[in-house]
VOGU-3710 file (C-alpha; in Angstrom, 3 decimals, decimal comma):
1> mpsgsvslev> -19,622/-18,005/77,453  -20,266/-17,592/74,039  -17,609/-16,145/72,740  -16,943/-12,310/71,584  -19,481/-11,974/74,153  -19,078/-9,262/77,414  -18,676/-11,017/80,921  -20,498/-9,638/83,595  -20,618/-10,089/87,385  -25,207/-9,017/88,668
11> gyeatsvels> -25,018/-9,677/92,086  -29,085/-9,567/94,038  -30,972/-11,393/95,829  -33,465/-14,047/94,266  -36,225/-13,394/96,412  -37,839/-9,666/98,033  -40,809/-8,864/100,106  -40,067/-5,245/98,598  -41,310/-3,629/95,959  -37,557/-3,238/94,712
21> ewvsirldks> -34,595/-3,951/95,304  -30,726/-2,963/94,687  -28,392/-5,267/91,768  -25,076/-4,862/91,162  -23,011/-4,920/87,864  -19,177/-4,868/87,634  -17,457/-5,491/84,029  -15,444/-8,178/83,931  -12,057/-6,473/81,997  -10,487/-9,740/81,263
31> dypqdkiwie> -13,321/-10,592/79,123  -13,925/-6,655/77,152  -10,897/-5,262/77,107  -12,394/-1,624/76,946  -13,150/0,466/79,727  -16,076/1,033/80,013  -19,823/0,158/78,197  -23,505/1,053/78,800  -25,778/-1,487/80,686  -30,055/-0,977/81,152
41> lvrgdkawss> -31,736/-3,762/82,163  -35,331/-4,201/81,581  -38,038/-5,390/83,286  -39,972/-8,561/81,181  -43,606/-6,968/80,842  -41,871/-3,348/79,075  -43,633/-1,651/82,067  -39,730/-0,401/83,661  -36,833/0,365/82,712  -33,753/1,849/84,019
51> grilidakgd> -32,177/3,698/81,197  -28,044/3,406/80,148  -26,058/3,204/82,709  -22,479/3,747/81,717  -20,137/1,064/83,717  -16,945/-0,285/84,522  -14,484/-2,602/85,771  -15,438/-0,797/89,437  -19,455/-1,719/89,061  -22,450/0,910/90,648
61> vveallaegk> -25,670/-0,764/91,925  -28,923/-0,044/89,939  -32,366/0,305/91,672  -34,983/-2,366/89,763  -38,350/-1,937/90,931  -40,726/-4,967/91,268  -44,275/-5,894/89,909  -45,867/-7,327/93,126  -46,300/-11,075/93,947  -44,542/-12,027/90,466
71> snvfsvlayn> -41,731/-13,707/88,667  -39,517/-10,935/87,473  -37,519/-11,744/84,722  -35,153/-8,842/83,674  -33,181/-8,961/80,388  -29,485/-6,573/80,764  -29,013/-5,006/77,495  -25,345/-4,010/76,998  -24,077/-1,228/74,324  -20,847/0,423/72,756
81> eqgsqlscfp> -20,031/3,854/73,323  -21,544/4,478/69,756  -24,594/2,734/71,045  -24,298/-0,882/69,212  -26,068/-3,401/71,192  -23,413/-5,791/72,154  -23,853/-9,365/73,116  -23,481/-9,812/76,862  -23,475/-12,729/79,086  -25,321/-12,969/81,621
91> defviiqgtk> -28,795/-11,559/79,772  -30,786/-12,017/82,023  -31,764/-12,697/85,965  -34,908/-12,983/87,614  -36,427/-11,870/91,478  -39,614/-13,222/93,099  -41,720/-10,714/94,731  -43,535/-11,752/97,332  -41,119/-13,956/98,597  -39,801/-14,302/102,291
101> igsatlpyni> -36,011/-13,689/102,219  -34,071/-17,426/102,670  -38,157/-19,459/101,886  -37,871/-19,036/97,845  -40,150/-21,175/95,796  -40,006/-22,674/92,847  -42,533/-21,078/90,439  -42,616/-24,010/88,195  -41,574/-27,565/88,027  -37,912/-28,545/87,172
111> giatwddhke> -38,110/-31,538/84,978  -36,741/-33,525/82,782  -37,046/-34,986/78,750  -37,881/-38,673/79,021  -39,327/-40,758/75,617  -43,233/-41,915/75,695  -43,537/-44,672/73,787  -47,473/-44,549/72,984  -47,289/-41,195/72,098  -43,466/-41,962/70,382
121> kkvfsvlqgl> -42,365/-38,185/71,775  -40,425/-36,950/74,036  -42,404/-35,671/77,231  -42,225/-33,584/80,193  -41,610/-36,035/84,191  -40,681/-34,488/87,101  -38,482/-34,719/89,663  -39,837/-35,625/92,617  -38,722/-32,725/94,738  -38,895/-30,373/92,294
131> eknkplpgvg> -42,372/-29,468/91,465  -44,109/-25,997/91,502  -44,102/-23,990/94,762  -41,590/-26,160/96,867  -38,631/-24,510/98,501  -35,525/-24,054/97,851  -33,049/-25,050/98,188  -34,737/-27,980/96,950  -33,198/-31,704/95,841  -35,703/-33,865/92,676
141> vrnglkttnv> -34,933/-37,183/92,231  -35,787/-40,123/88,756  -35,259/-43,661/89,837  -35,799/-46,384/87,657  -34,640/-44,853/84,366  -32,272/-46,732/81,743  -29,585/-45,782/79,323  -30,683/-45,579/75,897  -27,106/-47,101/74,021  -24,045/-48,046/75,398
151> lrpgiesdtl> -21,139/-46,263/77,120  -18,102/-47,121/76,365  -14,915/-45,998/78,860  -13,040/-43,476/77,580  -14,782/-43,210/74,396  -16,167/-38,970/73,841  -18,258/-39,816/71,501  -20,962/-42,608/73,182  -23,075/-40,587/74,823  -26,377/-40,686/77,870
161> ripvyqaeed> -27,779/-36,980/76,981  -30,516/-35,376/79,649  -32,599/-32,734/78,924  -33,845/-30,439/81,673  -36,886/-28,689/81,504  -38,231/-25,961/83,186  -42,985/-26,356/82,989  -46,266/-24,655/84,764  -48,632/-26,523/86,714  -50,050/-29,746/84,813
171> segrsvsiye> -46,798/-30,839/82,568  -46,524/-34,013/82,846  -46,518/-36,516/80,471  -47,205/-32,925/78,001  -44,639/-32,615/75,470  -41,810/-30,488/76,479  -40,764/-28,704/73,390  -43,920/-26,562/74,789  -41,657/-25,870/77,699  -38,927/-23,619/78,901
181> yvadvvitgk> -34,935/-25,370/77,869  -32,928/-25,546/80,768  -29,463/-27,789/80,209  -28,410/-30,457/78,761  -26,562/-32,738/81,260  -23,918/-35,184/78,759  -22,570/-37,950/80,101  -19,817/-39,341/78,293  -17,257/-42,274/77,862  -14,098/-39,812/79,443
191> ditmqiqags> -16,587/-39,802/82,923  -17,091/-43,461/83,344  -14,187/-46,034/84,087  -16,154/-49,738/83,066  -18,702/-49,643/80,363  -22,186/-49,041/80,565  -24,524/-51,192/78,894  -27,491/-49,910/76,952  -30,480/-50,648/78,762  -28,614/-50,254/82,136
201> nvditlkadn> -30,395/-48,135/85,311  -29,977/-45,159/86,243  -30,965/-42,689/88,910  -30,684/-38,837/88,273  -30,772/-36,240/91,547  -30,742/-32,657/90,765  -29,669/-29,370/93,272  -30,995/-26,651/92,674  -30,460/-23,808/94,914  -31,737/-20,516/96,370
211> semmamevff> -30,263/-18,658/92,837  -31,821/-22,113/90,732  -28,364/-22,997/90,021  -28,255/-26,442/89,906  -25,711/-29,559/90,037  -26,596/-33,162/89,363  -25,616/-36,586/90,288  -26,535/-39,322/87,579  -25,914/-42,615/89,509  -25,330/-46,337/87,820
221> plqditiski> -26,003/-48,567/90,555  -25,150/-51,583/88,491  -21,538/-50,617/88,416  -21,726/-48,217/91,791  -20,494/-44,998/89,650  -22,080/-41,400/90,114  -20,830/-38,715/88,317  -21,394/-34,629/89,409  -21,765/-32,021/86,877  -23,242/-28,459/87,054
231> ldtskkqsla> -26,052/-27,175/84,863  -24,973/-24,282/82,111  -28,103/-22,180/83,154  -27,645/-19,302/81,197  -30,285/-20,731/78,443  -27,503/-19,792/75,430  -27,538/-23,558/74,176  -31,137/-23,136/73,807  -30,655/-20,173/71,300  -27,788/-20,715/69,179
241> daesfiseei> -29,323/-24,299/68,727  -32,788/-22,603/67,874  -32,597/-23,625/64,000  -31,650/-26,914/64,015  -34,323/-27,028/67,264  -36,542/-25,134/64,788  -36,783/-27,821/61,420  -36,637/-30,749/64,181  -39,890/-28,961/65,564  -41,951/-28,273/61,713
251> rnaenrlfem> -40,644/-31,131/61,201  -42,330/-33,372/63,905  -45,449/-30,937/64,007  -46,127/-31,926/60,495  -45,933/-35,392/61,144  -48,295/-35,050/64,369  -50,670/-33,056/62,655  -51,039/-35,759/59,860  -51,333/-38,703/62,261  -54,344/-36,333/63,169
261> ekfgfevssl> -55,757/-35,914/59,498  -55,610/-39,933/59,642  -57,816/-39,757/62,785  -60,582/-37,212/61,185  -59,767/-34,210/63,512  -59,956/-30,598/61,229  -56,360/-29,212/61,315  -56,000/-27,200/58,833  -55,870/-24,256/60,476  -52,641/-25,243/62,397
271> qkdleivkse> -51,204/-26,346/59,334  -51,746/-22,824/58,266  -50,333/-21,685/61,272  -47,494/-24,420/60,498  -46,835/-22,277/57,270  -46,008/-19,556/58,383  -43,438/-20,520/60,725  -41,717/-22,498/58,271  -41,892/-19,307/56,074  -40,821/-16,771/59,035
281> nrnssekkav> -37,812/-19,510/59,422  -36,574/-18,930/56,220  -36,949/-15,286/55,839  -36,532/-14,291/59,286  -32,801/-13,891/60,715  -35,083/-13,217/64,462  -34,308/-17,122/65,464  -35,657/-16,414/69,000  -39,010/-14,348/67,933  -39,556/-17,564/65,426
291> lqhlkevlrk> -39,046/-20,171/68,065  -41,788/-18,425/69,996  -44,060/-18,098/67,354  -43,502/-21,950/66,779  -44,419/-22,942/70,212  -47,451/-20,935/70,347  -48,610/-23,299/67,109  -47,427/-26,401/68,914  -49,079/-25,947/72,827  -52,783/-25,853/70,241
301> lehleystew> -51,818/-29,165/68,125  -50,104/-30,262/71,941  -54,029/-29,184/73,457  -55,919/-30,810/70,480  -53,516/-34,942/71,520  -54,694/-34,007/74,796  -58,334/-33,287/74,646  -59,014/-36,150/71,882  -56,377/-38,937/73,543  -58,911/-40,983/74,737
311> erlekelkde> -60,839/-40,595/71,183  -58,241/-41,976/69,408  -57,497/-44,573/71,888  -61,430/-45,829/71,451  -60,188/-46,511/67,908  -56,865/-47,617/67,953  -58,124/-50,600/70,783  -61,034/-50,972/68,084  -58,550/-51,376/64,895  -55,866/-53,213/66,970
321> yerlkranek> -58,869/-56,040/67,865  -59,969/-56,925/64,229  -56,791/-56,838/63,236  -55,940/-59,342/65,894  -59,532/-60,854/65,382  -58,988/-61,693/61,025  -55,339/-62,783/62,102  -56,543/-65,738/64,786  -58,653/-66,598/62,239  -56,187/-67,888/59,729
331> lgndkssqtv> -53,636/-68,802/62,293  -54,637/-69,034/65,818  -55,963/-72,041/67,964  -58,316/-73,177/70,617  -56,031/-71,303/72,935  -55,449/-67,818/71,960  -58,611/-67,780/70,387  -59,954/-68,209/74,359  -57,230/-65,088/74,954  -58,996/-63,328/72,115
341> nqlysqmnqv> -62,086/-63,547/73,538  -61,602/-62,445/77,081  -59,416/-58,909/75,054  -62,265/-58,068/73,766  -64,328/-58,154/77,308  -61,781/-56,137/78,567  -61,824/-53,621/76,511  -65,548/-53,058/76,163  -64,984/-52,342/80,217  -62,723/-50,168/78,795
351> iqsknvdlgr> -64,809/-48,318/76,535  -66,824/-48,266/79,286  -65,242/-46,401/81,949  -63,154/-44,415/79,307  -59,952/-45,373/81,346  -56,929/-44,136/79,268  -54,406/-46,478/81,135  -55,723/-49,724/81,603  -57,119/-48,968/77,545  -53,107/-49,277/76,642
361> evleqmhslf> -52,206/-51,974/78,924  -55,126/-53,657/77,017  -54,159/-52,539/73,203  -50,579/-53,631/74,569  -51,997/-57,026/75,454  -54,019/-57,698/71,897  -50,926/-56,237/69,450  -48,615/-58,262/71,258  -50,948/-61,575/71,267  -50,801/-60,387/66,762
371> ihltmlfqcm> -47,021/-60,583/66,839  -47,150/-63,609/68,503  -49,501/-65,014/66,007  -47,832/-63,466/62,735  -44,323/-64,186/64,221  -43,010/-66,101/61,400  -44,579/-63,516/58,670  -42,844/-60,296/60,938  -39,481/-62,295/60,559  -39,546/-63,048/57,275
381> aviqdlnerf> -40,945/-59,438/56,222  -37,386/-58,565/58,180  -34,776/-60,868/56,003  -36,851/-59,691/52,980  -36,486/-56,056/53,928  -32,842/-55,988/54,731  -31,853/-58,011/51,892  -33,221/-55,939/49,447  -31,667/-52,741/51,379  -28,295/-54,736/52,012
391> dyiqwidkvk> -25,573/-52,766/50,376  -27,061/-49,387/51,271  -26,559/-50,321/55,752  -23,663/-49,634/57,819  -23,428/-52,997/58,894  -21,899/-53,398/62,349  -19,526/-56,232/60,509  -21,272/-56,478/57,119  -19,299/-60,654/56,438  -21,577/-61,899/59,176
401> arqlinraiq> -24,991/-60,398/58,799  -24,564/-62,102/55,096  -23,692/-65,095/56,581  -26,772/-64,432/58,576  -29,269/-63,172/56,148  -28,045/-65,714/53,820  -28,498/-68,707/56,938  -32,433/-67,138/57,088  -33,304/-67,082/53,652  -32,182/-71,186/53,491
411> iinnrptvel> -34,897/-71,243/56,988  -37,501/-69,733/55,089  -37,112/-71,737/51,582  -37,694/-75,152/53,594  -40,963/-75,595/55,655  -39,833/-71,695/58,202  -40,706/-72,199/62,045  -40,749/-69,802/64,749  -38,128/-72,019/66,932  -35,764/-72,073/63,473
421> lqpvtidvie> -36,111/-68,465/62,226  -36,513/-65,948/65,328  -33,114/-66,015/66,739  -31,472/-66,226/62,480  -33,600/-62,638/62,425  -32,760/-61,308/66,028  -28,496/-61,879/65,024  -28,786/-60,242/62,104  -30,755/-57,239/63,605  -27,825/-57,030/66,030
431> mlpqaergnt> -25,449/-56,163/63,109  -27,678/-53,476/62,274  -26,620/-49,684/63,400  -28,614/-48,086/66,476  -30,579/-45,926/64,148  -31,139/-49,047/62,253  -32,890/-51,214/64,630  -36,017/-49,175/64,882  -37,355/-50,082/60,544  -37,759/-53,770/62,533
441> ggllgr> -40,727/-52,509/64,558  -38,987/-53,037/67,602  -40,758/-56,558/68,031  -37,904/-59,614/68,184  -36,313/-58,674/71,467  -34,752/-61,885/73,145
//
């Protein structure tokens, strides 16, 4: 609970077949030393309000009117004796009307954010078992995930962060920025007893009860370690971090609009909308309203990207094929020429079927062959770039990095081959801090 908030105990039925439900509210005086405050409940559609009700440590009950057949979100507002509004926790709760008591169902999908290499952004991945309309309590699972960095025992700064979101139907693979953030599950080095390498397998299990309180189990199969975490579903984190989130999403949206513009799509209207959000963010202290406006823009951008996905993929396929064909003409042989011709046939078949998944596979094969043909030049370019930026990089081992780059330069100056240069280039890259390794294009994995 944020410092300075009024702590309340709120009791209610999460589901109801009635058109009203009794809600109990009690003041926790251990966190708020005053004798009394006034509480007001406001239904999300603003069609009903309890008015201000005086409560104390003994508490009171309020009859809350429910909108039929809907998920009723109630805001909890707190006021002091002078009528000034106070921060309180919890500041909202939900009662679903129209569901039999004891058999509540999820009004939305629950999932996590995962990174999509093709779309180059975090996307929503629903947890199997916690889809919309599934009964509560429920259990959702997602197996076969990978850790992104090393976790060392006892090192609190080593973290694995699993963001949890809720979303409507047809949300799989869409950008998480347009959905409702729930909480982060954070595993640190202090939670483990043995080292977990980057790229290790990890399985997650999320349990949600009738009131949608959640707990996650994170399992590392190789180490046979299971870590359990209770989620803070108060949604206070998203508001506390709203400003940094808004700034980051504005930058991401600008980059995405720039990419859409490069493909020739009309984005001027969205660019104007985004400029308005940027102005609001600079001039308004009401970050919740700015965040809401930003999400409206992001939803429009997401719709544009989704509706033009095939059109953009088709252009990428044709551009990559032309690049591959030119590289093969200069650097290829009979075997690579045969593969290029096969990929050309596959590309035409994919274009006829407009199959996005197959199109991605063909694009990846083209890209892999291009990298294979041009590997020597890729390595040379990486070494040249790192040598020029050497003094500005926070090397893991600066002395060793210098020695490796010098060795690579010697190879380049003496009839270089892929067999000689690639292993040294990989060793140099492994001397980079994790954040810098993306600048190499991710092309040089062993």
